[in-house]
Each structure stands twice: as C-alpha cells, then as structure tokens.
N, C-alpha and C positions, 0 to 999 in steps of 0.2 A: 718505445718512443713516447707513448701516451700512458699516463697513469689514469685509468678510467675507473670511476666509482659508479656503482649501479645498485638500484633498489627496485625490486619487482614484487608485485602482489596481485592476486586475483580479486578483482573488484567489480561487482555487478555482473559476474559471469564472464568477464574478459580480462586479459592481462593489462595492468598498468605498469609501465616501466619508466623510471626516472634515472637518467644517466648524465654524468658530467665528467669533464676532463678531456674530451676529444675535440669538440667544436667550440669556437669562440673563446679561446683560453685567455685572451687579454681583457675580456670583460671582467668586472668585479665578481659577477656570478653568471653562470651559463648552465642551463639544464635542457636536455632534450627529453621531452615528455612524449610518450607513445601510449595510446589507448587503442586496443585492437590493432589496426594498421594505419591509424591516423597519428601523424608525428608533427610536433611543433617545437621549434627551437626558441627558447625564452632566455633573454639576457637582461642583466641589470647593471647599470653603470651610474656612479654618482661622482660629482666634482668634490674634491677633497675639502675645499674651503668654501663657505658661503660668502656672498657679496656683503660688504659692510652695510649695516642698517637695514638689511632685508627682513621684512616682517611677515613673509608668507613662505609657504613650502612649494617650490616649483617642481612638481612631479608631472611627468609626461608618460603616458602609456600608449604605445602604438601596436595595434594588432594588424597584421598584413597577410593576405592570402596570395600565394604564388600559383599561377594557373598550372604550372608544371606539376603541382601536387596532385592534380586529378588527370594528368596526361593531356592537357589542353594547351592551345596556343591562344594568346589574347587576341580579341577582335580589334578593329580600328586600323587606322593607317599606320601607326607606329609599331604595332604588334608587341607592345610591352605594357606592363601594368602602369596605370596612371594614378589619378586622384583616388583617394579612398572611397570605396563603395559604401552604401548605407550600412550594410552588415559590418564592414570593418570598423566604421565609426561607432556603431552600437556596441560591438564586442570590446572595443577599446575602453568605452565607458564602463562596461560590465566588469572588466578586470580592475579598473582604477578604483571603483567605489569601495570594495572591501579592503584594498591595500592601504589606501590613503590614511585611514584613522590609526594605523598601527605603527607609524613611524614615531620615533621618540620625540616628545614635545621639545620644541626649540631647535630641532634639526631643520635647517633651511638651505642645504646644499642642493644644487640642481641635480635632479635624478631622472633617469630615463629607463623605462622598461620597454623592450621590443620583443614581440612574439610573432614569429614567422612560420606560417604553415608550410611544411615541407612535403607532407604526404597526406592524402585524404582518401580513406577507404569507402567513402560514400555511405557509411553506416553510422559512424560516431562523429558527432558535430565537434569541430576543432575548438569551439569557444570554451568549453569546459576544460579541455586538455590544456589550452593556453593559460587559463586562470591558475590551474594547479602548477604548471611549469613556472609561471611568473612568481608564484609564492615560494617555490623551491629555490629559484635563482636568487631571490632576495634573502632567503634564510641562510644560504651558504656564502653570501657575498661579503659579510662583515659590516655592511651598511646597517646603521642603527634601526632595525626593523623588528617589531615585537610580535612576529609571526611564530609559526607559519599559519597560513590560511588554507582551509579546505573548501571544496565546493562540490555540489551534486545537482544533477537535473532530476526532477521528480515528475513522473506522469501519473495519471489516474485512469486506469483501464479496467473496465468491467467491475468497478467498485473496489479496486485494490490499488495501492500505491505501487509504482514501478520505478526502480532505480535506473537512471541513465537509459531510458528507452532509445532504441535506434531511430534513425530518420525514417525507416520504413514502418516503425510501430507508432510514430507520433500522430498520424492521421486518425488512429483509433482512440487516442487519449483525449479525455475531457480537460486536461490540464497540461500546461507547459510551464514549469516553475524551476528557476535556478536559485539555489540558496547557497550562501557562502558565509563562513564565520571561523571562529577559533575553536579550540577545545572547550572553552567556557561558555560560548554563546553565539548568537547569530549577528552578523554584521550587515548583510545585504540580501534582499529578495527581489526578484524580477519575475513576473508571471503573467500568463494569459489563461483564463478559465471560462468554461461554459456554464455560467451561473451556478457555481458551486457554493455551498454554505460556508459560513465563517469557520465552523468546526472542521470541515474537510480541508480548508485552506491552512488552518493552524496545524492540523495533523500532518499535512504535507511538509510544512516547514520543519516540524519536529522530526519527522521521518528522515528528511534530507540531512539535518544536522547530525543525527545519530549515525547515518550511513557513511558520512565522509570522515568520521573519526579515524578509521584505518589509514586514510590518505595522510592526515596530519601526522600520525605516528610514523609513517614511512618517510616523510620529509625530515622529521626530527632524527630518525636513525641515519638517513643519508648525511645530514649536517654533522652528526657526531663523528663521521669518518673523514669529512673533507672540507668543512667550513673554514673560511679564512678568519684571521684574528679580528675580533670586533674593533670597530673604530673607537678611538677615545673621544669622548664628548666634553668640550669645555663647559664649565659651569655657566648656566644661563640664569642664575638667581638674580632677581631685580634688586636694584639699589633701594634699600628700605627707606632712605630719606626721600627719594623721588616719589615712591609710592605714598608715603605719608603726606607729602605736600600736595600731590594730586587729589588724594582722598579729601583733604581739608578744603582745598580751593575749588576744585572742579567737580567733586562729587555732588554737591547740592545742585549744580547746573545740569548735570546729567539726570538727576532725579526729576527736576522740573521739566526737562525736555520730554521725558517719557510719560509725563502727565498730559502731554498734548496728544489728543486722539487722532488728529489729522496727520497723514503721513508727511506732507510737504512742510507743515509747520514744525513737526517733530524733527525732521531732517535738517531744517535750517538752524534750529536751536542746537542740535548736536554738532553741526559743522562749526558753529560759533564757539561752542565749548572746546572743541578739538583745537581750533586755532589758538584759543587762549592757553590751552595746555602746552602747545608748542612754544608760545612766547615766554613761558615761565623759565625756560632753560636756554642758555646761549650756546652751550657745548653741543656739538652735533651728535655725539654718542648719547648724551643724556636726553637730547630731544627725541632720538629714535626710541630709546627705552621708554620715555614718557608716553609716546604715541602707542606703543605696544601695550603698556599698562592701562591706557585709556580704554582699549577694547576689553581688557579684563575687568575693569571697573564697570563698564556698561553691562557686561554679562552678569556680574554679581548683583547689580541693582535690579535688573529685570527679573532674573531667576528668583531672587530672594522675595520679591513682591508676590510672585505667583505662588510659591511654596508657603509663604507666611500668611497671605491674605486671600489667596485664591482669585485675585484680580489681575487682569492682563493689561497690556499696553493701552488698548482702546476701551478699557472699562468693562469688558465682558467677563463672564465666569468661564470656567474651563471647557464647558460643553456647548455653549451657545454659538450658533452660526450667524454670520453677519447678514444684514438685510439683503434680500435677493430680488432682482427685477428681471423678467424674461419678456422678450418681444420676438415675434416671428413675422416673416414676410416683410422685412424692413427694406429690402432692395427689390424694386419692381421687376427688373429684367432678369434677375438671378432665378435659377430653378428652385432654390430653397435657401432661406437665410434666417439667421437668428442673432439677436443681441442678448448676451447673457452677462449680467452684472451682479457681482457679489461683493458688497463693501466697496473697496477701492480697486478691485480686480474686474476687468471687463474684456470680453472676447467677442468680436464680430466674426461669425462663422458662416461660411457660404458653401452650399452643396451644388455641384454641377453633374448632370447626367449626360453620358456619352454612349457611344456604340463600341463594338468590339475593336474597331480601328483605333480607339483611344486607349486601349489597354497598355500597361507598362510592360515592356519586355525586359526581363532581368536575366543577365548572363552570370550565373553563379557557378561555383566549383561543382555543385551537385548536378548542374545541367541548366539549360535555358528553360524558363517558364514565364507565364504571363500573370500579371496581377491586375484584377479589375476593381480593386478598392485602394485608394490612396488618401492619406490624410497628411496635409502639410501645415506646419506650425511656424508662424513668423512672430518675431519679438522685436519690433522696431524700438529704437532708443527713446522716442518720445513717450513710450508707455510708462516710463519711470521718470519723466521730466528731465531727461538727460540728452546731451548731444553725443552722437556716436557715428561710427562708420557703418554704412549700409553695404552689404555684399552678399556672397553666397551664405547659406545657412551654416552655422557652426555646430559643434558637437551637441551643445545644449538644445538647440532648435530641433536637430534630428532626433535626439533622445526623447524630448517632450512630445514630438509628433508621433513617434512610434508608440509611446505609452498610451496616448489617446486612441491610436489605431487599434491597439490590442483590446482596449476597453469596448470599442464599438463593434469590432468584427464578429464576435460570437452571435450578435443579434441580427446580422444582415441576412436577407433572404438568399436562397441558393441562386446560382447563375441561371439554372434552367427555368426557375419560376420568375426571375426578374432579370432579364438579359441585358442589363445596363452596365457600363463602366461608370464607377462612382468616384468623384474627387471631392474631398472636403478641404477647405482652406480656413485655418483659424488665424485671424489677424488680432493679436493682442493689442488692444488700444489703451489699456490701463492695467498696471500691475502692482499689487501689494499682497503677494501670497498666492501661490498655486494657480498660475494661469493655465497649467496643463489640465487641471481638473475642471476649470471653467471651459476649456476647449472641449472636454468630453461632454459636458452638459449642453453647450452650444451646438456641438456636432449632432447630438441626438435630436435636438429640436429642428435644426436645419434640414436634416434628412427626412424627418417626418413632414416638414413643410413642403419638401420637394415631392412627396408622395412615395417615398421609399417605404415599403411595408415592414417597418420594424415592429415586432410584436409587443415590445415594451420599451419604455424610456430608460436611458442609461444616465446615471449621475455619478459624479466623483467628488471626493473630499480629501483634503490633506490634513493629516494629524501630526502633532508635535509632541515632544517629551522634554520635561525638565527633571533630571534625576540627580539627587544628591545622596550622600550616605544616610540611609534610614528612611528616605521618603522619595516619592516621585509624583509628578502630575502629568496627565495626558491632556493635550490641548486639541480641541476640534477647530478645524478651519483656521489654520495658522496664518499669521501675517508674515511678511518678508523678514522683519526684524526677529520674530520668534523662530523663524527657520534658521537665521544666521546665529542666533545666540542660544538656541536649544541644542538638544542632543540627538534628535531624530527627525527624519522627514519620511512619513509613512503615508503613502497615497493609496486609497482604496476606491475602485470604481465598480459599479454593478447596477443591477435592477432591483426591483422589490423581491425577486426570487433568490438572488444570490450574487456572488462576486464574479466579475469578468476580468478584472486586472488588479494586480497588487504590486506595488513597488515600495521597497523600504531601504533607506540608507541610514546608517548609524555613525555618529561622530565620536562615540565613546567605544570602549573595547568590546562591548557586547550588551545585549538586553536579555531579559529572562522570559520564560513562557508566560508568567503572570502578566508582565507588561504587554506582551503581544495580545493576550486574551482580552485585557481591558481595552486596548486600542481598537481591536476589531469590533468589539461590542459597541463602543462609543461611536465608532465610524459608521456602523449600521444605523444607529439612531440619527446621526447627521445626514446620512444619505437618504433615508426615508423622508426627512424634512425637506431636503432639496427637491426630491422627486415630486412632493406635494406642491411646491412652489412652481415647478416646471409645468405641472398638469394644468395650472391656471391659464397658462398661455396656449398650450396645445396638449390635449390629453392622449391623442393617438395620431397615427399617420393619416394623411389626407387620402380620400378614396381613390383619386387618380393622380397621375404625375402632373406636375405643373404645366400650364398651357404653353409655356416657353420651351419646355423640354421636348425632345423628339419622342414620338410614339413608335415603339418597336413592335412589329408584327413578325411572328415566327411561324414558319411552316416548313415542310419537308418536300424535297424532290428526289427522284431516283438518282443514285450515285453516278450512274452511267450518263446522266444528263448534265452533270456539272460542267463538263467541257463545253457543251453547247451554250450554256448560259454565260459562261465566261468569254468564250470566243477566242479566236487566234490572237495571242498577245494581249488578251483582255479587251479586245475591240467591242464585243457585244455588251459586257457589263459596264464598260466606260460610257457607251452610248446611252444605256438605260439611265445611269446616274446623271449624266449631263443633260439629258432631255427632261427627266422628271424632277431632278433636284434631290432625290432620295439617296441615302447611304445604304449600301448593301454589303452584308457579310455572308459568306458561304463557307460552312465547315466541311471537312472531308467526308463526314457521314451524310451529307446532303441537307443538313439543316440550314435554312435561309433566314436571315434576319434583315428586315427592311425597316429603316428608321427615317422618319421625316416629321417635321413640325406640322406641315400642311397635310391634312388627311387625303386630299385629292391626289397629291404627289405620291403618297404611299400606295394608294389604290392603283394608280397608273403603273407604278413599278411592279406591283404584285401581279396585276393582270398581264403585263408584258412577260414576266418570268413564267407564269403559269401557261401562257400561250406557247412559249418556247418548248416547254417540257411535255405539253399535252400531246397525246396521240390522236390523230384524226379518226373520227367515227363515221362509218357509212350512214348516209342519210342526214347528217347534221350540216348546217349552213354556217359558213365562216366568212369573215371579211378579209380580203387579201389585196396584194399589190401586183400589178402586171410587171414582171421583171424581164420578159423576153418575148418577142413576137417572131414567129416563123410561119412558113407557108401553110403548114397543116394545123396551126392552132396557136395558143398563147400559154406561156408558163406563168403561173401565179404563185407568189410567195405568201403563205399564210401560216398561222401558228408559229410565229417567230421566224425560224430559219428553214421551215419546210416548204418545198416547192411541189406543185402538181400541174398536170397538163389539162387545159381545156381544149379538147379537139374542136376543129372548125365546125363540126356538125353540132357541137354543144354550146356554141357561142350565142345563138339567138333562136327565137321560135321560128324564124323564116330561114330560107336558104341563103347562105353567106358566100359571096363570090371571093372576096379578099378579106383576110383577117383584119387588116388595117382599117377596113371600113367600119369595124365594130369597136376595136380597142387599140390603144397605143401604149407605149412604155410609160409607166408611172401611174396609170389609171388605178383607182381604188374600186374594186368590184366585189360583188357577193357571189360566192360559189358554194355548190353543194357537192359533197363527197359521194361519188358513184361507186367507188370500189378501188381495187388495186390490180395492176396487171401482173403477169407472171414473173416480173422482176421486182415486184414490191413497190413500183411507182404509183403515185396517187392519180386517179382519174377524177376530174372535176367537171362540173356543168354550171354554165351561167344561164342556159336556156330554161332550166327548171326553177329559176329563182327570179322573183320580181325585184329588179335592181333598185327600185325606189323604196319599197317597203320591207324587202327581205323575206317576203312570203314564199313558202315552198309551193311552186305552181304544180309540180308533179303530184304532190299530195292532194292538192285541190282538184286536179283532173280526176284522180282516182276516186275521190269522194263524189264528183259529179257523175262518173260512170256508174258507181254503185247506186246513186239516187235515181238514175234513169233506167236501171235494170227492172224488168217486170217482176 
C-alpha cells in the first residue's frame, strides 16, 4: 500500500533515520525524521502560482510540539495545545533562517513548512531533528529549493567539541551552538557561550559544518530515489528598457538620497524617488517590475559605494562605531534602569528584582521547570517613526529578546548567592540598526544599577557584509539599510574576556571561514570600544541592591518544622505575611527566604519564624500569650505555636486563690521554662520572672543566698 523510502546513518553515536512515503502523502514533500527516539514529521507545501505583482517571498515555518510526544496531557481548562510557546516560536525562526536564502531568486509562491514533534525521548532536542527533516522535505518536494541544508548542535565540554550533546550533557557544556549550512558553507549560527574566545567559537562553527556533511549526503541520496519532478520556473528577467529608464531617471535621486546621513531625511527622499519611479509607467505589470528593480538599484548603489570608496551611508568607514551615550538610574522608582543610545538606535532598559514567587513556571515537553531570569524585548512602531498595531509580541520580538537573554545569562550570579527573580524589559524607543544589541548593553547597565552582582559588563555589536565576486567588506555596527541591502547579519555579544552569544544569518548561499574570522576579529574591536563607553556611565555593579528592591534574607529551619511554619491550610504563614508585609518562600529542604523592602518588616517575620521553630530551653525566659485559663493554672502560647502550663503555684510570689485573679485570656506575660513533665509538656513559671522588666527572680534569689552564706 505504501511505497516507503528510507535513509539511515549513524551520526554522533545515534541513528538518524529519514523516511518518506507513509505519512502526509498529499504534501509536496513529507519526511519523518528520527534521531534516537525523537521523531518529527516535517512537511512542505507551496502554491503553484504566485500572486500577480508580488515582490516578496511568503515563506512560513511552523514548529509545533504535541504533548503526547512525551506522554503528557496539556494543562489548562481546554486540555489541548494552544498558542505557540516561546520555544516553538524560537525553533520556527531557527528553521526558517537557513532555508529562506536557498529558494530560487524570483520564486514568490506562498510556501509553508510545518514540523510536528511526534515523539520525544527526553535526550535529543527536537529542534535539530526538525531542521534536518524540513530540509529533506523541501529537497524531495520539487519546489525550487537550492538545498539541502544540514545542521548540528555543538557543545564544548572539558575543552573538547561535542557533536549533538544530549539534554543531560548540556549542563556541563560551556557552549550551546547550532550551526546550519550547505555543503559549501555556513548559513546560520545561533549560540550561547560562557565567555569563550573568538577562536573557540570559530572552531565550533567549523566543527559543526564538517560534522553535518554526512546528513547533507543522506538527504541527497534520499532525493535521488524519491524526489518529485522539479517545478518549471517562468523567466523573471527584467525588461531592459524599464531598467535603463530607471537607471537614467531615478538613479541620481537614489544616489542623492543615500548621501543624507539622517535616517528620516534619507527615508523621505527614497519614498519620493520610489513614487516617481511608479509614475513613470502606466501599465500595472511594468509598474510592479519597476518597483522591484528600484530595490535592485538601491542595493547596487549602496554596495558599490562601500566596495569602491570604503564609505558607508552615514559617512563612516567600515569599522567605526556610531557615537554612544549611556545613562543609568533614569527611572527613580525602578530597581535598575539604563538608557543606551548608539547613533539612531536607543533602548530604555529596566531591571526589576522579585522573589521566588515571581519565577516563571514553564511546562515543557522535558518537564516543568522554573526560570528566575526573564528578558522581554518590545519594539513599538514609533521607534521607526511609523504607525502600527500594538499587540502581543511577534516572532521577531521573541527572538531578539531571547538573543539578549542568552548574552546576559552566563554572567548572572547563582541562585544560591543571589536569591532574586530578575526581569529585564527593553523598550526600544528608537531604531536604526541592531536594537537587540542595544538591549544587551542596556540590560547589562540596568542590572548593575539594580545591584545585581555581574562580574563584568556585557556589550553587543551587529556586523554586516557586502560580498561581490573577488572582494568583500565587513561592516561594524550596521544601520538598518545596511542590514536590508547587505549579505549578512552577524551579531556578537560578550565581555572583555570572551563571547557569550553569537547569532549569524546569511542572505547569500554561504560565507567562508576567512570572512567569519575577519568578522569576529573586527567585532571584538567594536565590542571593546562599546564596553569602554559603558564603563563611563557605570564601571561595575552597585554594592547593594536598589533601595526600592526587596531585601532577601535566607536562613534554614529543620525540615520537620516546615509544616508548623506553614500551618494548616497555610494559616500560619499567611498570618505572618499579612501582619508583617514580608514575602516568604520555603523550599522543601527547609531553606527560608524572607523578602521585604522595609527592614523592620523583614526582622519581624524572621523573628516570628525562628520563634516557631525554636525549641524551648530550660531556664530561659520567653514572652507569651495566655490562651486558656483553668482552675489549676493557665496555658501560655510561646515560641509560635508551642503551649506550656503555668501551674497555679507558679503564677505569683504570693499564694493565689483563683487563677482569674492573676491572669485572663489574651494577656501577654513573661514566663520561664522550668522543665518538662513525663509526657513532654512544658512547665512554665511566672512567679520567677519580673513581669515588668523580664528579670529572672529565681536567679536573683540564688545570688542573694550565695552572697549571704558565711
């Protein structure tokens, strides 16, 4: 019934299987990719004809995790998968980035790639399996795709590169790097590192590129047996007459626009030139062709000026970073804040410190875990002088925020040494090139301003590339237009000691090791310059957390006492928090964290808890509350929930006829522990304590007797 095609190889010590012909047979391409026991179904479908006049490529990549893949039922009221999680969004971007540059130029049909996780062995991350499966599905589909693409995850464990480390091995790795590319070169890199050198990072990219070559070969061999007929492509050659007319009429206006160093002035002149280009042609098809050629002419003029003269749009040379301004403490009530401005890119970054109750609970396929560091990136439309819709963050916002998160996280203190939940928000207030790297710089400053003990500052820089046959130029601190018209977006973040995050996207078919080496070296120079500018505003973390932030005191109590502190249904701990205003977290191991902005509130809560867990000591005096009066004495509550009996004979120095003559319910009294009865109940005395001063009268009498002795 099924004609199944299968390709298998041992890769990184585990079997990688690519299979097609059984599932999703109506898709243009469908491959079930399995690595270990992690399985992902990857499909590719494209519309046969593009919309008339469409000048962009509508590619959509969707990665989705089904909870049944890990033997789980979704949480929530509806008990089904809902909106994409952060990981699903990030992996969708991860797959999209190396695939997009490899579609045939001029292909504009709507295309959709869907990767569905069917099984997860909790050892092999499905993201890489999905990328390989998507590449294979496109390669066999007949869609005009110049693949295949391979990918690999590279770790750095004990000074050695590791191919596709398992989820259990990753905590020991100093590097989490995903690299993707073709047989000829690298297309995409995404990584987080613990201050590794540029040489180690470059070596990891080269190692990964070499190690995924067998995967590319396996996809080619699979395609040779089952690939569909390639789609025919209609000629997309531009009309020479239209091109000549544009070059003569509009070319000088584009050149003049790009001599404007201000973004808004440049944008206004380009819009005017584009409108004139459209007016030159009355035919709708000719007008659409002219607008497409307008972009090509822009690209040619900008790139030619850089390669020919070494001068960029704003007049800089290839390695100069735009002017930088840094301010900290710009928001008085925030725990930490910074305003980072680089040229026409600006980020207002705010750090907030919370307690364990503020941690993010993440329900992942691998299991539920808590995250105590969050970094959220927002890109409002006014940052580029535009009008747009405000809503939930899109893929770009999620991706940029995660890149900044990766850059900062390796420098954060451990949870044990700094028991705070940390949230950083970057509001991009102005944008013309690499607002994500501005967010890294601003986040570093805001965290230090809040008193988070980062050992070193972190800075980021975006690098660009213009590559033509026989020559190339690497650009430091690229503008938005240089990103759009260039061939590469290479973002590097790190400290003075090394790289903490690296992200690379290529718009051409690949780049060489030489280009990457030059880029990393030039990026380090730029990063060191930015770190120097940041140090002028704040050279290191403040000695204490901000006065508006809660102070957290950590101490331990016996595990068997946790129930007493919490109380039935949380009654006791709720009373402590409501009375003192402090926040209290208690871990299963007996670790207690008390947080409060007011020091008196924290001390009151700490004393209360310590009183509950303390054991009464014979001879010590405590303050307590009368909770019950009986004929033979009074029961006094002290040390939190502990009760003891003051016998009628121990109520006062004189003979007491009725207990009610001395104490009543609710009285606050001072008592001395006399000992314990045969049932372990505490015996107390008020008679031996001065109720005004708390002095031990019994001890005073003993001293008087000793003094009177001959």
